[in-house]
MOPAC internal coordinates of N, CA, C and O (Angstrom, degrees):
PM7 1SCF
backbone

  N    0.0000 0     0.00 0     0.00 0    0    0    0
  C    1.4485 1     0.00 0     0.00 0    1    0    0
  C    1.5352 1   108.98 1     0.00 0    2    1    0
  O    1.2310 1   119.95 1   -55.92 1    3    2    1
  N    1.3199 1   117.70 1   124.08 1    3    2    1
  C    1.4668 1   119.33 1   179.66 1    5    3    2
  C    1.5292 1   111.25 1   -65.32 1    6    5    3
  O    1.2310 1   121.13 1   -34.17 1    7    6    5
  N    1.3127 1   115.44 1   145.83 1    7    6    5
  C    1.4627 1   120.03 1   176.60 1    9    7    6
  C    1.5160 1   111.71 1   -85.15 1   10    9    7
  O    1.2310 1   120.68 1   155.30 1   11   10    9
  N    1.3449 1   116.31 1   -24.70 1   11   10    9
  C    1.4475 1   120.56 1  -178.06 1   13   11   10
  C    1.5250 1   109.71 1  -149.09 1   14   13   11
  O    1.2310 1   120.79 1   -44.05 1   15   14   13
  N    1.3245 1   116.10 1   135.95 1   15   14   13
  C    1.4632 1   122.51 1   176.31 1   17   15   14
  C    1.5230 1   106.57 1  -127.04 1   18   17   15
  O    1.2310 1   120.58 1   -55.98 1   19   18   17
  N    1.3353 1   116.49 1   124.02 1   19   18   17
  C    1.4620 1   120.95 1  -179.64 1   21   19   18
  C    1.5162 1   108.82 1  -108.32 1   22   21   19
  O    1.2310 1   120.73 1   -49.76 1   23   22   21
  N    1.3272 1   116.21 1   130.24 1   23   22   21
  C    1.4611 1   122.67 1   179.17 1   25   23   22
  C    1.5245 1   107.74 1  -119.73 1   26   25   23
  O    1.2310 1   120.68 1   -58.27 1   27   26   25
  N    1.3268 1   116.30 1   121.73 1   27   26   25
  C    1.4498 1   121.21 1   174.31 1   29   27   26
  C    1.5223 1   107.01 1   -93.89 1   30   29   27
  O    1.2310 1   120.79 1   -62.39 1   31   30   29
  N    1.3315 1   116.09 1   117.61 1   31   30   29
  C    1.4598 1   120.28 1  -175.65 1   33   31   30
  C    1.5218 1   110.88 1  -100.89 1   34   33   31
  O    1.2310 1   121.57 1   -39.79 1   35   34   33
  N    1.3208 1   114.59 1   140.21 1   35   34   33
  C    1.4531 1   122.03 1   178.96 1   37   35   34
  C    1.5320 1   106.73 1  -151.02 1   38   37   35
  O    1.2310 1   119.97 1   -33.97 1   39   38   37
  N    1.3157 1   117.66 1   146.03 1   39   38   37
  C    1.4712 1   118.81 1   179.67 1   41   39   38
  C    1.5370 1   111.38 1   -58.20 1   42   41   39
  O    1.2310 1   121.06 1   -37.20 1   43   42   41
  N    1.3225 1   115.57 1   142.80 1   43   42   41
  C    1.4702 1   120.72 1  -179.91 1   45   43   42
  C    1.5237 1   111.34 1   -54.42 1   46   45   43
  O    1.2310 1   120.29 1   138.78 1   47   46   45
  N    1.3347 1   117.05 1   -41.22 1   47   46   45
  C    1.4682 1   119.97 1  -177.47 1   49   47   46
  C    1.5304 1   111.25 1   -61.41 1   50   49   47
  O    1.2310 1   119.84 1   143.54 1   51   50   49
  N    1.3273 1   117.91 1   -36.46 1   51   50   49
  C    1.4665 1   121.01 1   178.69 1   53   51   50
  C    1.5241 1   111.19 1   -69.37 1   54   53   51
  O    1.2310 1   120.27 1   140.08 1   55   54   53
  N    1.3145 1   117.10 1   -39.92 1   55   54   53
  C    1.4650 1   121.08 1   179.28 1   57   55   54
  C    1.5274 1   109.86 1   -66.71 1   58   57   55
  O    1.2310 1   120.41 1   136.42 1   59   58   57
  N    1.3318 1   116.82 1   -43.58 1   59   58   57
  C    1.4684 1   120.67 1   179.28 1   61   59   58
  C    1.5216 1   110.05 1   -61.24 1   62   61   59
  O    1.2310 1   120.25 1   137.26 1   63   62   61
  N    1.3212 1   117.13 1   -42.74 1   63   62   61
  C    1.4687 1   120.80 1   179.46 1   65   63   62
  C    1.5329 1   110.99 1   -62.17 1   66   65   63
  O    1.2310 1   120.56 1   138.01 1   67   66   65
  N    1.3282 1   116.54 1   -41.99 1   67   66   65
  C    1.4720 1   120.19 1   178.42 1   69   67   66
  C    1.5277 1   110.80 1   -64.14 1   70   69   67
  O    1.2310 1   120.44 1   137.34 1   71   70   69
  N    1.3273 1   116.77 1   -42.66 1   71   70   69
  C    1.4663 1   119.76 1   178.85 1   73   71   70
  C    1.5297 1   111.09 1   -63.53 1   74   73   71
  O    1.2310 1   120.60 1   137.99 1   75   74   73
  N    1.3273 1   116.45 1   -42.01 1   75   74   73
  C    1.4603 1   120.07 1  -178.87 1   77   75   74
  C    1.5284 1   111.93 1   -63.15 1   78   77   75
  O    1.2310 1   120.29 1   154.03 1   79   78   77
  N    1.3300 1   117.05 1   -25.97 1   79   78   77
  C    1.4621 1   121.03 1  -177.64 1   81   79   78
  C    1.5223 1   113.97 1   -95.15 1   82   81   79
  O    1.2310 1   119.80 1   177.26 1   83   82   81
  N    1.3250 1   117.98 1    -2.74 1   83   82   81
  C    1.4657 1   120.31 1   177.52 1   85   83   82
  C    1.5171 1   109.68 1   -81.50 1   86   85   83
  O    1.2310 1   120.60 1   -37.10 1   87   86   85
  N    1.3431 1   116.45 1   142.90 1   87   86   85
  C    1.4612 1   118.24 1   176.86 1   89   87   86
  C    1.5331 1   110.84 1   -68.94 1   90   89   87
  O    1.2310 1   121.72 1   -28.09 1   91   90   89
  N    1.3072 1   114.31 1   151.91 1   91   90   89
  C    1.4639 1   121.64 1   179.29 1   93   91   90
  C    1.5141 1   108.62 1  -122.68 1   94   93   91
  O    1.2310 1   120.99 1   -43.07 1   95   94   93
  N    1.3168 1   115.72 1   136.93 1   95   94   93
  C    1.4602 1   120.63 1   174.82 1   97   95   94
  C    1.5268 1   107.16 1   -66.69 1   98   97   95
  O    1.2310 1   119.67 1   -61.87 1   99   98   97
  N    1.3357 1   118.23 1   118.13 1   99   98   97
  C    1.4666 1   119.71 1  -177.13 1  101   99   98
  C    1.5237 1   113.63 1   -65.10 1  102  101   99
  O    1.2310 1   120.13 1   159.41 1  103  102  101
  N    1.3313 1   117.35 1   -20.59 1  103  102  101
  C    1.4663 1   120.38 1  -179.70 1  105  103  102
  C    1.5225 1   112.83 1   -83.10 1  106  105  103
  O    1.2310 1   120.57 1   135.53 1  107  106  105
  N    1.3487 1   116.52 1   -44.47 1  107  106  105
  C    1.4641 1   119.69 1  -175.29 1  109  107  106
  C    1.5220 1   113.19 1  -101.44 1  110  109  107
  O    1.2310 1   120.10 1   159.17 1  111  110  109
  N    1.3409 1   117.41 1   -20.83 1  111  110  109
  C    1.4536 1   120.43 1  -175.98 1  113  111  110
  C    1.5141 1   113.16 1    80.72 1  114  113  111
  O    1.2310 1   120.18 1  -175.68 1  115  114  113
  N    1.3521 1   117.25 1     4.32 1  115  114  113
  C    1.4624 1   121.67 1  -179.19 1  117  115  114
  C    1.5239 1   110.67 1   -79.39 1  118  117  115
  O    1.2310 1   120.91 1   -34.03 1  119  118  117
  N    1.3208 1   115.87 1   145.97 1  119  118  117
  C    1.4559 1   120.23 1   174.72 1  121  119  118
  C    1.5189 1   108.80 1   -68.87 1  122  121  119
  O    1.2310 1   120.73 1   -37.09 1  123  122  121
  N    1.3300 1   116.21 1   142.91 1  123  122  121
  C    1.4572 1   122.45 1   179.81 1  125  123  122
  C    1.5158 1   109.15 1  -114.49 1  126  125  123
  O    1.2310 1   121.41 1   -15.79 1  127  126  125
  N    1.3139 1   114.91 1   164.21 1  127  126  125
  C    1.4532 1   120.74 1   174.19 1  129  127  126
  C    1.5225 1   107.92 1   -62.85 1  130  129  127
  O    1.2310 1   120.05 1   -48.18 1  131  130  129
  N    1.3195 1   117.52 1   131.82 1  131  130  129
  C    1.4653 1   120.55 1  -176.39 1  133  131  130
  C    1.5123 1   112.92 1   -64.23 1  134  133  131
  O    1.2310 1   119.72 1   165.09 1  135  134  133
  N    1.3331 1   118.14 1   -14.91 1  135  134  133
  C    1.4617 1   120.63 1   178.63 1  137  135  134
  C    1.5277 1   111.78 1   -96.55 1  138  137  135
  O    1.2310 1   119.74 1  -176.84 1  139  138  137
  N    1.3121 1   118.10 1     3.16 1  139  138  137
  C    1.4625 1   122.62 1  -178.24 1  141  139  138
  C    1.5275 1   109.56 1   -70.33 1  142  141  139
  O    1.2310 1   120.33 1   -70.57 1  143  142  141
  N    1.3212 1   116.98 1   109.43 1  143  142  141
  C    1.4671 1   121.54 1  -175.22 1  145  143  142
  C    1.5256 1   112.48 1   -68.83 1  146  145  143
  O    1.2310 1   119.60 1   162.72 1  147  146  145
  N    1.3145 1   118.37 1   -17.28 1  147  146  145
  C    1.4645 1   121.87 1  -179.42 1  149  147  146
  C    1.5316 1   111.28 1   -58.41 1  150  149  147
  O    1.2310 1   120.48 1   148.68 1  151  150  149
  N    1.3405 1   116.70 1   -31.32 1  151  150  149
  C    1.4599 1   120.45 1  -175.58 1  153  151  150
  C    1.5275 1   112.18 1  -104.79 1  154  153  151
  O    1.2310 1   120.02 1  -172.19 1  155  154  153
  N    1.3319 1   117.57 1     7.81 1  155  154  153
  C    1.4570 1   121.31 1  -175.24 1  157  155  154
  C    1.5240 1   112.48 1   -55.94 1  158  157  155
  O    1.2310 1   120.17 1   133.12 1  159  158  157
  N    1.3205 1   117.29 1   -46.88 1  159  158  157
  C    1.4586 1   119.61 1  -177.54 1  161  159  158
  C    1.5052 1   114.17 1   -86.40 1  162  161  159
  O    1.2310 1   120.00 1   168.09 1  163  162  161
  N    1.3157 1   117.61 1   -11.91 1  163  162  161
  C    1.4654 1   121.06 1  -174.10 1  165  163  162
  C    1.5284 1   110.09 1  -132.22 1  166  165  163
  O    1.2310 1   120.63 1  -123.41 1  167  166  165
  N    1.3268 1   116.40 1    56.59 1  167  166  165
  C    1.4597 1   119.34 1  -178.80 1  169  167  166
  C    1.5170 1   110.23 1   -77.28 1  170  169  167
  O    1.2310 1   121.72 1   -48.48 1  171  170  169
  N    1.2933 1   114.32 1   131.52 1  171  170  169
  C    1.4567 1   121.75 1   174.53 1  173  171  170
  C    1.5208 1   105.90 1  -107.65 1  174  173  171
  O    1.2310 1   120.33 1   -46.79 1  175  174  173
  N    1.3114 1   116.97 1   133.21 1  175  174  173
  C    1.4699 1   121.36 1  -178.20 1  177  175  174
  C    1.5242 1   110.53 1   -89.59 1  178  177  175
  O    1.2310 1   122.07 1   -33.02 1  179  178  177
  N    1.3144 1   113.64 1   146.98 1  179  178  177
  C    1.4671 1   119.82 1   177.70 1  181  179  178
  C    1.5110 1   110.30 1   -74.39 1  182  181  179
  O    1.2310 1   120.96 1   -32.51 1  183  182  181
  N    1.2957 1   115.78 1   147.49 1  183  182  181
  C    1.4483 1   122.53 1   174.69 1  185  183  182
  C    1.5372 1   107.94 1   -68.75 1  186  185  183
  O    1.2310 1   119.12 1   -54.28 1  187  186  185
  N    1.3385 1   119.29 1   125.72 1  187  186  185
  C    1.4650 1   121.05 1  -179.24 1  189  187  186
  C    1.5327 1   113.54 1   -55.51 1  190  189  187
  O    1.2310 1   119.90 1   145.13 1  191  190  189
  N    1.3348 1   117.79 1   -34.87 1  191  190  189
  C    1.4713 1   120.11 1   177.65 1  193  191  190
  C    1.5200 1   111.26 1   -66.10 1  194  193  191
  O    1.2310 1   120.71 1   142.61 1  195  194  193
  N    1.3394 1   116.24 1   -37.39 1  195  194  193
  C    1.4678 1   119.44 1   177.81 1  197  195  194
  C    1.5293 1   109.83 1   -65.26 1  198  197  195
  O    1.2310 1   120.45 1   138.31 1  199  198  197
  N    1.3294 1   116.75 1   -41.69 1  199  198  197
  C    1.4636 1   120.77 1   179.18 1  201  199  198
  C    1.5240 1   110.84 1   -62.07 1  202  201  199
  O    1.2310 1   120.18 1   136.28 1  203  202  201
  N    1.3264 1   117.27 1   -43.72 1  203  202  201
  C    1.4624 1   120.87 1   178.60 1  205  203  202
  C    1.5233 1   110.03 1   -64.52 1  206  205  203
  O    1.2310 1   120.03 1   141.28 1  207  206  205
  N    1.3129 1   117.56 1   -38.72 1  207  206  205
  C    1.4604 1   121.59 1   178.71 1  209  207  206
  C    1.5343 1   111.00 1   -63.22 1  210  209  207
  O    1.2310 1   120.29 1   139.79 1  211  210  209
  N    1.3181 1   117.06 1   -40.21 1  211  210  209
  C    1.4704 1   121.16 1   177.77 1  213  211  210
  C    1.5252 1   109.83 1   -61.47 1  214  213  211
  O    1.2310 1   120.59 1   134.42 1  215  214  213
  N    1.3208 1   116.48 1   -45.58 1  215  214  213
  C    1.4671 1   120.71 1   179.63 1  217  215  214
  C    1.5283 1   110.57 1   -65.92 1  218  217  215
  O    1.2310 1   119.92 1   138.28 1  219  218  217
  N    1.3091 1   117.75 1   -41.72 1  219  218  217
  C    1.4678 1   120.66 1   177.63 1  221  219  218
  C    1.5251 1   111.32 1   -60.56 1  222  221  219
  O    1.2310 1   120.49 1   137.05 1  223  222  221
  N    1.3332 1   116.67 1   -42.95 1  223  222  221
  C    1.4716 1   120.86 1   177.74 1  225  223  222
  C    1.5265 1   110.59 1   -61.41 1  226  225  223
  O    1.2310 1   120.54 1   138.17 1  227  226  225
  N    1.3387 1   116.57 1   -41.83 1  227  226  225
  C    1.4577 1   120.29 1   179.02 1  229  227  226
  C    1.5225 1   110.25 1   -64.16 1  230  229  227
  O    1.2310 1   119.74 1   137.11 1  231  230  229
  N    1.3208 1   118.11 1   -42.89 1  231  230  229
  C    1.4693 1   120.84 1   179.73 1  233  231  230
  C    1.5316 1   110.82 1   -61.18 1  234  233  231
  O    1.2310 1   120.50 1   141.17 1  235  234  233
  N    1.3173 1   116.65 1   -38.83 1  235  234  233
  C    1.4646 1   119.95 1   177.46 1  237  235  234
  C    1.5361 1   110.10 1   -64.72 1  238  237  235
  O    1.2310 1   120.72 1   134.92 1  239  238  237
  N    1.3297 1   116.23 1   -45.08 1  239  238  237
  C    1.4662 1   120.55 1   176.76 1  241  239  238
  C    1.5251 1   110.72 1   -59.88 1  242  241  239
  O    1.2310 1   120.54 1   135.17 1  243  242  241
  N    1.3406 1   116.57 1   -44.83 1  243  242  241
  C    1.4584 1   120.85 1  -178.01 1  245  243  242
  C    1.5237 1   111.42 1   -62.30 1  246  245  243
  O    1.2310 1   120.00 1   140.96 1  247  246  245
  N    1.3173 1   117.61 1   -39.04 1  247  246  245
  C    1.4722 1   118.95 1   179.69 1  249  247  246
  C    1.5273 1   110.56 1   -62.53 1  250  249  247
  O    1.2310 1   120.31 1   142.93 1  251  250  249
  N    1.3257 1   117.02 1   -37.07 1  251  250  249
  C    1.4685 1   120.55 1   176.66 1  253  251  250
  C    1.5356 1   111.03 1   -69.48 1  254  253  251
  O    1.2310 1   120.72 1   140.64 1  255  254  253
  N    1.3250 1   116.22 1   -39.36 1  255  254  253
  C    1.4658 1   120.45 1   179.63 1  257  255  254
  C    1.5256 1   110.79 1   -65.87 1  258  257  255
  O    1.2310 1   120.55 1   141.56 1  259  258  257
  N    1.3193 1   116.56 1   -38.44 1  259  258  257
  C    1.4657 1   119.73 1   178.55 1  261  259  258
  C    1.5253 1   109.96 1   -62.21 1  262  261  259
  O    1.2310 1   120.51 1   137.42 1  263  262  261
  N    1.3169 1   116.63 1   -42.58 1  263  262  261
  C    1.4659 1   119.87 1   179.02 1  265  263  262
  C    1.5300 1   111.02 1   -61.94 1  266  265  263
  O    1.2310 1   120.61 1   140.66 1  267  266  265
  N    1.3121 1   116.44 1   -39.34 1  267  266  265
  C    1.4619 1   120.36 1  -175.06 1  269  267  266
  C    1.5315 1   113.57 1   -82.54 1  270  269  267
  O    1.2310 1   120.24 1   147.26 1  271  270  269
  N    1.3371 1   117.15 1   -32.74 1  271  270  269
  C    1.4709 1   119.75 1  -169.80 1  273  271  270
  C    1.5243 1   114.20 1  -127.04 1  274  273  271
  O    1.2310 1   119.63 1  -161.96 1  275  274  273
  N    1.3228 1   118.31 1    18.04 1  275  274  273
  C    1.4607 1   120.14 1  -173.91 1  277  275  274
  C    1.5363 1   112.58 1   -54.59 1  278  277  275
  O    1.2310 1   119.66 1   141.83 1  279  278  277
  N    1.3106 1   118.26 1   -38.17 1  279  278  277
  C    1.4654 1   120.40 1  -177.68 1  281  279  278
  C    1.5350 1   112.14 1   -70.38 1  282  281  279
  O    1.2310 1   119.82 1   159.53 1  283  282  281
  N    1.3460 1   117.95 1   -20.47 1  283  282  281
  C    1.4635 1   120.97 1   178.23 1  285  283  282
  C    1.5268 1   112.07 1  -103.56 1  286  285  283
  O    1.2310 1   119.99 1  -171.90 1  287  286  285
  N    1.3247 1   117.63 1     8.10 1  287  286  285
  C    1.4612 1   121.52 1  -169.44 1  289  287  286
  C    1.5228 1   112.66 1   -97.26 1  290  289  287
  O    1.2310 1   122.04 1   -44.19 1  291  290  289
  N    1.3375 1   113.70 1   135.81 1  291  290  289
  C    1.4531 1   121.83 1   170.24 1  293  291  290
  C    1.5292 1   105.96 1  -116.35 1  294  293  291
  O    1.2310 1   120.89 1   -52.33 1  295  294  293
  N    1.3146 1   115.90 1   127.67 1  295  294  293
  C    1.4709 1   120.39 1  -178.19 1  297  295  294
  C    1.5234 1   107.88 1  -110.09 1  298  297  295
  O    1.2310 1   120.81 1   -52.81 1  299  298  297
  N    1.3347 1   116.05 1   127.19 1  299  298  297
  C    1.4570 1   122.44 1  -176.89 1  301  299  298
  C    1.5153 1   109.52 1  -118.71 1  302  301  299
  O    1.2310 1   120.59 1   -51.88 1  303  302  301
  N    1.3174 1   116.48 1   128.12 1  303  302  301
  C    1.4575 1   121.80 1   176.79 1  305  303  302
  C    1.5214 1   107.74 1   -74.46 1  306  305  303
  O    1.2310 1   120.88 1   -67.31 1  307  306  305
  N    1.3308 1   115.93 1   112.69 1  307  306  305
  C    1.4610 1   120.05 1  -177.62 1  309  307  306
  C    1.4953 1   109.19 1  -100.28 1  310  309  307
  O    1.2310 1   120.10 1   180.00 1  311  310  309

């Protein structure tokens, strides 16, 4: 059982915008580090629906985590 769980909170719209602006590996579809120069000239943008789906999945996970660890949780407005 964890002694401490830290949650950095940010509005969904801000997270989706950040995801949409991150480069994507055109071969694997994986998000890359935004400072990765390999993709500088060939940035592929994420599908907005995929970004929203990622955030929705996280929100579902977070609701379960809150139920399980609320007494050990610190929530920080990021």
